[in-house]
C-alpha positions as CSV (number, residue, x, y, z in Angstrom):
1,X,59.6,86.9,87.6
2,X,60.7,86.0,91.1
3,X,64.3,86.8,90.3
4,X,63.3,90.3,89.0
5,X,61.3,90.9,92.1
6,X,64.2,89.9,94.4
7,X,66.6,92.1,92.4
8,X,64.3,95.1,92.8
9,X,64.0,94.5,96.5
10,X,67.8,94.2,96.8
11,X,68.3,97.4,94.8
12,X,65.8,99.2,97.0
13,X,67.6,98.0,100.1
14,X,70.9,99.1,98.7
15,X,69.7,102.5,97.8
16,X,68.2,103.0,101.3
17,X,71.4,101.6,102.8
18,X,73.5,104.2,101.1
19,X,71.7,107.1,102.6
20,X,73.3,110.5,103.2
21,X,74.7,111.6,106.5
22,X,74.9,115.2,107.7
23,X,77.8,116.6,109.7
24,X,77.7,119.5,112.2
25,X,78.1,122.1,109.4
26,X,75.1,120.9,107.4
27,X,77.2,119.2,104.7
28,X,75.5,116.1,103.4
29,X,77.5,113.1,102.1
30,X,77.5,109.4,102.1
31,X,80.4,107.6,103.6
32,X,82.5,105.5,101.3
33,X,81.9,102.2,103.2
34,X,78.2,102.8,103.1
35,X,78.1,103.7,99.4
36,X,80.3,100.8,98.6
37,X,78.0,98.4,100.5
38,X,75.0,99.7,98.6
39,X,76.7,99.4,95.2
40,X,78.1,96.0,96.1
41,X,74.7,94.7,97.2
42,X,73.1,95.9,94.0
43,X,75.8,94.3,91.9
44,X,75.8,91.0,93.9
45,X,72.0,90.8,93.6
46,X,72.2,91.4,89.9
47,X,74.8,88.7,89.4
48,X,72.8,86.3,91.6
49,X,69.7,87.0,89.5
50,X,71.4,86.7,86.1
51,X,73.3,83.5,87.0
52,X,70.3,81.8,88.5
53,X,71.9,81.7,92.0
54,X,70.7,82.9,95.3
55,X,69.9,86.7,95.0
56,X,70.0,87.4,98.8
57,X,73.4,85.6,99.2
58,X,74.8,87.5,96.2
59,X,73.6,90.8,97.7
60,X,75.1,90.0,101.1
61,X,78.4,89.0,99.6
62,X,78.5,92.1,97.4
63,X,77.6,94.4,100.3
64,X,80.4,92.9,102.4
65,X,82.9,93.3,99.6
66,X,81.7,96.8,98.8
67,X,81.9,97.9,102.4
68,X,85.5,96.6,102.7
69,X,86.6,98.3,99.5
70,X,84.9,101.5,100.5
71,X,86.6,101.5,103.9
72,X,90.0,100.9,102.4
73,X,89.6,103.7,99.9
74,X,88.0,106.1,102.3
75,X,89.3,109.7,102.2
76,X,91.4,110.3,105.2
77,X,91.8,114.0,104.9
78,X,92.5,115.7,108.2
79,X,91.0,119.1,108.9
80,X,90.5,121.6,111.6
81,X,88.4,124.7,112.0
82,X,90.3,127.8,113.0
83,X,89.4,131.5,112.8
84,X,86.1,130.7,111.0
85,X,87.9,128.8,108.2
86,X,88.2,125.1,107.6
87,X,91.8,124.1,107.0
88,X,92.6,120.7,105.4
89,X,95.9,118.9,105.5
90,X,97.3,116.7,102.8
91,X,99.0,113.4,103.7
92,X,102.4,115.1,103.8
93,X,101.0,117.7,106.3
94,X,100.7,120.7,103.8
95,X,97.7,122.8,104.8
96,X,95.1,124.2,102.3
97,X,91.7,125.8,102.1
98,X,89.0,126.1,99.5
99,X,88.1,129.6,98.3
100,X,84.5,130.7,97.4
101,X,84.8,129.3,93.9
102,X,85.8,125.9,95.2
103,X,89.5,126.2,94.2
104,X,92.1,124.7,96.4
105,X,94.5,127.3,97.9
106,X,97.5,126.4,99.9
107,X,98.1,128.2,103.2
108,X,101.4,129.5,104.5
109,X,102.4,128.1,107.9
């Protein structure tokens, strides 16, 4: 019963850790390192509880690993706001925008 309680506490901490952030335009999203840390903490706590190990140590190790993986795989799209539009740039420098239907449209330079 103690392992289940600790797992639930770790899961609650992970969910609260992976909270949304809001940018200056009102878009809400969780950063990949934060979400990775939350998922890693939950996974590490679950593994610790199932194997009979230390749940808190498993959650800490999982959170650290998840944060590193999230930081490495973070989306590094560059963008700029110009003339009332947000223009994104691919890794090769090609500019694009999203139309009202959410479709990606490339912009002529």
